[in-house]
N, C-alpha and C positions, 0 to 999 in steps of 0.2 A: 514452609519451603521459601527459600531465597528467591527473590525476583531477579531476573537476569542471569539465572543458571544456565550455562552452556550445555547442549545435549549433542551427542554424536549425530552425524548425518543417517546413520543405520538406525538409530533410535527414533529420530525425527520421522524418517520414511516409514517406520512400522507404525509409529502412533497415529500418522496421517492415514494410512490404510485402514486402521481399526476404526478410527473415527468416521471414515467414509463408508463403512459397511452398512448395508440395508438392515432393517431389523431381523429379517429372516436369516442373513448371513451372519450376524452377530449371535443368534441364538444358535446357529450350527457351530460357530467357532466356540461358544461356551460349552456346547455339549461335547465337541471333539476334545477340549482341554480336560474336562470332567472325565470322560471314558478312557481316553488314551494315556493321559499323564496324571490323572487324579488331581487336578487343580480346579478348585472352585472359588468363585468370587465370595469375598467375606460380606456377610450379612450386615455387619455393624461397621463402624468407623474404626479407628485405631490401630490396626495391625497387631494383633495379639498372637502372631506366629512366633515359632521357635527363634528366630533371629531378629535383628533390628530392622526397621522399615515396615512398609506395608506388605501384607500377606500377598504372594504372587497370584496372578490370576487375571482374567479379562476384567476391565473396568465396567461398572454398572452401565447399562444401555440407557440412554436418555431418550426421551421421545423425539423422533426425527422431526426436525424442522425444515428441512430442505429436501426437495424430491427431484428426480428425473422424471420429465414427462415423456413416455415412449408411445409413439404411434404403432399400434400392433397390426391393425389393417383396416381397410375400408370395406365394410360389408357389401355395399352396393355401388357398382361401378358408376350408376347415374348420379351418385352423390359424390363422386371424387372431385369434381370442379369446386364444389362448396367446401370440401375439406381442403383443397389446395389453397383457396382464399384464406381460410382460417389460419393455415400453417404460415402463410406469407405475413398475415397480420401479427401472429405470435413471433415469429423469427427475424422479420424484416428481410427475408430473402427475395430475390426476384422470382418471376413466375417459372423459369426454367428449373432454377434450383429447388424451389418449393415442389414442383411436379416430380423432380427426380427423387426427392426425399420421400414423398407420398408412394411412388412406385416401388421404392426399396423397403418399404415397411416389412418387418418391424424396424424401427429406427428411432432413436431418441430426437426429440423435437428441440427440448431445452433442458439443461442440466443445473442442478443447484438451485432450484426455484423454491421460495417460501411456499409453505404448505398452502395458504390462502390462494396465492397466484396460480399454484399447480392445479388446485381443485377447480378453479375458474377456467384455466386452459383445457382441463380434461372435459368438464361439462360443455364448453363451446364446441369442442371437436365431437363430442359424442352426439350432441345435438344435430350435427351435420352428417351423422351416420358413420363415424369412425369408432374403432375400439382402441381404448387409451388405458395405459396402465402407468401408476406412478411408482416409482421404486426409489 
C-alpha cells in the first residue's frame, strides 16, 4: 500500500471506532458480521476472494494495549476517603472533583492507559476497597 494515501473522513471515523472497540465488543461485531451478513475475517494473508483487494470483514483483533480504568463502586463507605485519595493521585483532580467522581461511580477514572499502568491503578484502588474494571 502506498504511504500517504488519503482516506475519506467517513472511513477514518469508522476505522477509529473499530480500533477503539474492547475485545468483547470486537468479538460481538465479528459474530454480527458473520451471522447477519455472512462475512468472516480471512484466516490467511493475501485476499483470495472473488475480486481484487482484501477479503471484506473485520480486521483481526490484536491484543489490547490500552485500557480505560473504571471505578465501579466503593464496597465499604469507611474506605471511601482512601479511595478518593488514590483517585486524586491517579487523576490529579482536586479533592472536591475526586469526591464527586467517586460518588458518581461507576465512572471512568482514566482512559487509554497502557496495560501495565492500568493494572497498577486497578491494584491500588482495589487495595483501598474499590471495585474496578479495565475495559
